[in-house]
C-alpha positions in Angstrom: 95.0 101.2 110.3 97.6 98.9 108.9 101.0 100.4 108.0 100.9 98.2 104.8 98.0 100.2 103.3 99.3 103.6 104.4 102.6 104.7 102.8 103.3 106.6 106.1 102.7 105.0 109.5 100.4 106.9 111.9 103.4 107.6 114.1 105.3 109.2 111.2 102.2 111.4 110.4 102.0 112.6 114.0 105.8 113.4 114.0 105.4 115.4 110.8 102.4 117.3 112.2 104.5 118.0 115.3 107.4 119.3 113.3 
């Protein structure tokens, strides 16, 4: 997935899920 299309980068999503 391109970060441009998604407001939140995949890495950020994983971090949020972890928190």
